[in-house]
C-alpha positions in Angstrom: 23.3 -5.1 -12.9 23.3 -1.8 -11.1 22.5 -2.2 -7.5 19.1 -0.7 -6.5 18.8 1.0 -3.1 15.5 -0.4 -1.7 12.6 2.1 -1.3 10.5 -0.5 0.4 8.2 1.1 3.0 8.4 4.6 1.5 5.7 6.6 -0.2 5.6 7.5 -3.9 3.7 10.7 -4.2 2.6 11.6 -7.7 3.9 14.9 -9.0 1.5 17.3 -10.7 3.3 16.5 -14.0 2.4 12.8 -13.8 -0.1 12.3 -16.7 -1.2 8.7 -16.1 -4.8 8.8 -14.9 -4.3 5.7 -12.9 -1.9 7.6 -10.7 -3.3 11.2 -10.7 -2.6 12.6 -7.2 -1.8 9.0 -6.1 0.0 8.1 -2.9 1.6 4.7 -3.2 3.1 2.7 -0.4 5.9 0.6 -1.7 5.7 -3.0 -0.4 8.6 -4.4 -2.4 11.4 -2.7 -4.3 14.6 -4.4 -5.6 16.4 -5.2 -8.8 13.5 -7.4 -10.0 11.0 -4.5 -9.9 8.6 -2.8 -7.6 5.2 -3.3 -6.1 2.9 -1.1 -4.0 -0.6 -0.1 -3.3 -2.3 3.2 -3.8 -3.5 4.4 -0.4 -6.0 7.1 -1.6 -8.4 5.3 -3.9 -11.5 4.2 -1.9 -14.2 2.3 -3.8 -17.9 2.1 -3.1 -17.5 -1.6 -2.3 -17.7 -2.5 1.4 -15.2 -4.8 3.0 -18.2 -6.7 4.4 -19.3 -7.5 0.8 -16.0 -9.1 -0.1 -14.3 -10.3 3.0 -17.0 -10.4 5.7 -14.8 -12.0 8.4 -12.3 -9.1 8.2 -14.9 -6.3 8.1 -14.9 -5.6 11.8 -11.1 -5.0 11.8 -11.1 -2.7 8.8 -10.7 1.0 9.6 -13.0 3.8 8.4 -14.0 4.2 5.7 -14.8 0.5 5.8 -14.5 0.0 2.1 -12.1 -1.8 -0.3 -9.5 0.4 -1.8 -8.2 0.1 -5.4 -4.6 -0.7 -4.8 -3.6 -0.2 -8.5 -4.4 -1.1 -12.0 -2.9 -4.7 -11.8 -4.8 -7.8 -10.8 -8.0 -6.1 -9.7 -9.6 -9.4 -8.8 -7.1 -10.2 -6.1 -7.1 -8.8 -2.5 -4.2 -7.6 -0.3 -4.4 -6.8 3.4 -2.1 -4.1 4.8 -2.1 -3.6 8.6 -0.3 -1.7 11.3 0.7 -3.6 14.4 1.7 -0.9 16.9 4.2 -1.3 19.7 7.5 -3.2 19.6 7.5 -3.5 15.9 9.7 -0.6 14.9 12.6 -2.8 13.8 13.0 -3.8 10.2 13.1 -7.6 9.7 12.9 -9.5 6.5 11.1 -7.6 3.7 8.6 -9.9 2.1 7.2 -9.9 -1.3 3.4 -10.2 -1.4 3.0 -13.9 -1.5 6.0 -14.8 0.7 8.5 -15.2 -2.2 6.8 -14.2 -5.4 4.8 -11.2 -6.5 1.0 -11.5 -7.0 -0.2 -12.8 -10.3 -3.3 -12.1 -12.3 -4.7 -15.5 -11.8 -6.0 -14.7 -8.3 -9.5 -15.8 -7.3 -12.4 -13.6 -8.2 -13.2 -11.2 -5.4 -16.9 -11.9 -5.8 -16.2 -15.5 -5.0 -13.4 -17.1 -2.9 -11.2 -14.1 -2.2 -7.5 -14.2 -3.3 -5.0 -13.5 -0.6 -1.3 -12.4 -0.2 -0.4 -15.7 1.4 2.2 -14.3 3.7 2.5 -17.6 5.6 3.2 -18.5 9.2 5.3 -16.0 11.1 8.1 -16.4 13.6 9.9 -14.3 16.2 8.1 -11.2 17.4 5.7 -11.1 14.4 2.1 -12.1 15.2 0.7 -15.1 13.3 -1.0 -14.0 10.1 1.1 -10.8 9.8 4.4 -10.2 8.1 6.4 -6.9 8.5 7.1 -4.8 5.4 8.6 -1.7 7.1 8.5 -0.7 10.8 5.0 -1.3 12.1 3.4 -1.8 8.6 2.9 -5.3 7.3 1.0 -7.7 5.2 -1.9 -9.7 6.4 -2.6 -13.3 5.5 -6.3 -13.0 4.6 -6.7 -16.8 4.8 -5.8 -16.8 8.5 -8.6 -16.5 11.1 -9.1 -12.8 11.9 -9.2 -13.6 15.6 -5.4 -14.3 15.4 -4.8 -10.6 14.8 -7.9 -8.9 16.4 -6.0 -8.1 19.6 -2.9 -6.6 18.1 -4.0 -4.8 14.9 -4.0 -1.1 15.1 -5.6 -0.7 11.6 -6.4 -2.7 8.5 -6.9 -1.8 4.9 -8.1 -4.1 2.2 -6.9 -3.4 -1.4 -8.1 -4.7 -4.7 -5.2 -5.0 -7.0 -1.8 -3.4 -6.8 0.7 -1.2 -8.7 3.7 -2.9 -10.3 6.8 -1.8 -12.1 9.3 -4.0 -14.0 13.1 -4.0 -13.4 14.3 -0.4 -13.8 10.9 1.0 -14.7 10.3 2.9 -11.5 13.8 4.2 -11.5 13.2 5.6 -15.0 10.0 7.3 -13.8 11.9 8.8 -10.8 14.5 10.3 -13.2 11.6 11.7 -15.3 10.2 13.5 -12.3 7.0 11.5 -12.1 7.2 10.8 -8.3 8.3 12.4 -5.1 9.8 9.8 -2.6 9.0 10.5 1.0 9.0 8.7 4.3 5.8 6.9 5.2 4.0 7.0 8.6 1.8 4.2 10.0 -1.2 6.5 10.0 -1.0 6.8 6.2 -2.3 3.3 5.8 -5.5 4.1 7.8 -6.1 7.8 6.9 -9.8 8.4 7.6 -9.9 11.0 4.9 -8.0 9.3 2.0 -9.1 11.8 -0.6 -7.0 14.4 1.2 -3.9 12.2 1.7 -2.0 13.6 -1.3 -2.1 17.1 0.1 -1.6 15.9 3.7 1.6 14.0 2.9 3.1 16.8 1.0 2.1 19.4 3.6 4.0 17.7 6.4 7.3 17.8 4.4 9.9 20.2 5.7 11.1 21.4 2.3 9.7 22.9 -0.9 7.3 19.9 -1.3 5.1 21.5 1.3 4.3 24.2 -1.2 3.3 21.6 -3.8 0.3 20.7 -1.6 -1.3 24.0 -2.6 -1.1 23.0 -6.3 -4.7 23.3 -7.8 -6.4 20.2 -9.1 -6.8 22.0 -12.5 -3.3 23.2 -13.5 -4.9 25.7 -15.8 -6.1 27.6 -12.7 -2.5 28.1 -11.5 
């Protein structure tokens, strides 16, 4: 099998040519990428559902807008928590998959009832209990843990319903086809207060020709 260079922690930014409506102008944070496939969450799809309606204990820690985001088209009845723990977390430790050894499955609990979680497990070393580093200061939250374990250290928190997933080699094929730009993530991307503008904002900060793509009209026929 061809070795895959991990893109975990980077952003996939949909190109204007990407036709899939699930990912139109999407910005995806990759949480896991290896030979077995890829998994991420779409950062710029807020829903009308408040975090307090689904995971009331975590609502006070969720950043604005305090709503659940649609993380992708897969397993919409499961919840993932992604959070930034600032300060002293810039190193890259072990890269977890979403439930500490396996990817999420479609048999998660209904969000309207007992919420499903990413089950990241108990942490060790310099990682706070209930949080597991994915990349730099960005990590996954154990939504079954008491929120007070993380209240003092979290810089921001987003709750996602569902995720985006690719099978082995599928994302690589899409990259060859020109469906995605791959760029570095910043901790603030997870908690952008204006997620609808995140696609343009991420492209605009690039120091190359991608900055020009940020001006691309929503309706290509107007170009």
